[in-house]
C-alpha positions as CSV (number, residue, x, y, z in Angstrom):
1,X,157.7,115.3,35.2
2,X,159.1,111.8,35.5
3,X,157.5,109.0,33.6
4,X,154.8,107.1,35.5
5,X,155.9,103.6,36.7
6,X,154.1,100.7,35.0
7,X,153.2,97.5,36.8
8,X,151.2,94.4,36.0
9,X,147.7,95.7,36.9
10,X,146.1,92.3,37.4
11,X,148.9,91.3,39.9
12,X,148.5,94.6,41.7
13,X,144.8,94.2,42.1
14,X,145.2,90.6,43.3
15,X,147.9,91.7,45.8
16,X,145.6,94.4,47.3
17,X,142.6,92.2,47.4
18,X,144.5,89.4,49.1
19,X,145.0,91.6,52.1
20,X,148.7,92.0,51.7
21,X,150.0,95.1,53.6
22,X,150.9,98.2,51.6
23,X,154.5,97.9,52.7
24,X,154.8,94.4,51.2
25,X,153.0,95.5,48.0
26,X,155.3,98.5,47.6
27,X,158.4,96.3,48.0
28,X,157.0,93.7,45.6
29,X,156.3,96.2,42.9
30,X,159.3,98.5,43.6
31,X,157.2,101.5,44.6
32,X,158.6,104.2,46.9
33,X,155.5,106.0,48.2
34,X,152.0,105.0,49.3
35,X,150.7,107.8,47.0
36,X,152.3,106.0,44.1
37,X,150.7,102.7,45.1
38,X,147.3,104.3,45.4
39,X,147.5,106.0,42.1
40,X,148.6,102.8,40.3
41,X,145.9,100.8,42.1
42,X,143.2,103.3,41.0
43,X,144.5,103.2,37.4
44,X,144.4,99.4,37.5
45,X,140.8,99.4,38.7
46,X,139.8,102.0,36.2
47,X,141.5,100.1,33.3
48,X,139.7,96.9,34.3
49,X,136.3,98.6,34.4
50,X,135.9,98.2,38.2
51,X,135.8,102.0,38.8
52,X,134.3,104.5,36.4
53,X,136.7,107.0,35.1
54,X,136.2,110.6,36.2
55,X,134.7,112.7,33.5
56,X,136.2,116.0,32.6
57,X,134.5,119.3,33.3
58,X,131.0,119.5,32.0
59,X,130.1,122.0,29.3
60,X,128.1,125.0,30.4
61,X,126.2,124.7,27.1
62,X,122.4,124.1,27.1
63,X,122.0,120.4,27.8
64,X,119.3,120.2,25.2
65,X,121.7,121.4,22.6
66,X,124.2,118.7,23.5
67,X,127.2,120.6,22.1
68,X,128.8,124.0,22.8
69,X,129.8,126.2,20.0
70,X,131.2,128.9,22.2
71,X,134.9,129.7,22.0
72,X,136.5,131.6,24.8
73,X,139.7,133.6,25.1
74,X,141.7,132.5,28.2
75,X,144.0,134.7,30.3
76,X,147.0,134.0,28.0
77,X,145.0,135.3,25.0
78,X,144.6,131.8,23.5
79,X,141.3,130.8,21.9
80,X,139.8,127.7,23.7
81,X,137.7,125.4,21.5
82,X,135.4,122.9,23.3
83,X,136.8,119.3,23.4
84,X,133.6,117.8,21.8
85,X,134.0,120.2,18.8
86,X,137.7,119.3,18.5
87,X,136.9,115.6,18.5
88,X,134.0,116.0,16.1
89,X,136.3,117.9,13.6
90,X,139.0,115.3,14.0
91,X,141.7,117.8,15.2
92,X,144.8,116.2,16.6
93,X,147.5,117.6,19.0
94,X,150.0,119.5,17.0
95,X,147.7,120.3,14.0
96,X,148.5,123.7,12.3
97,X,145.8,126.2,11.4
98,X,145.6,129.5,9.5
99,X,143.6,132.3,10.9
100,X,142.5,135.4,9.0
101,X,140.2,138.3,9.7
102,X,137.1,138.4,7.5
103,X,134.1,140.8,7.3
104,X,132.1,138.5,9.5
105,X,134.8,137.8,12.1
106,X,137.6,135.1,12.0
107,X,138.2,132.3,9.6
108,X,140.0,129.2,10.9
109,X,141.4,126.8,8.4
110,X,143.4,123.6,9.0
111,X,146.7,123.4,7.1
């Protein structure tokens, strides 16, 4: 996937709000498609707090509990740990873990 084009977000917002046509804005910022313009404009509005970011999928856990401790096996056979638990534990992309079978189930240990 190609790297997303970066533009001056404030200038893009001002250009759109000034009533400039999409063709003129695309030429000014070197954009090729209106979809690219719309995407960058939405990103600019979100970054400046003018539009709320879209939240990810909500957990199916009991809302009263606040957190899900359920881990699922996906169709590829991978164990899926809920994001809130990953963030709470401080896990980062690329972290290595050891897994071993125990009498009570599985033990997962960060290396």
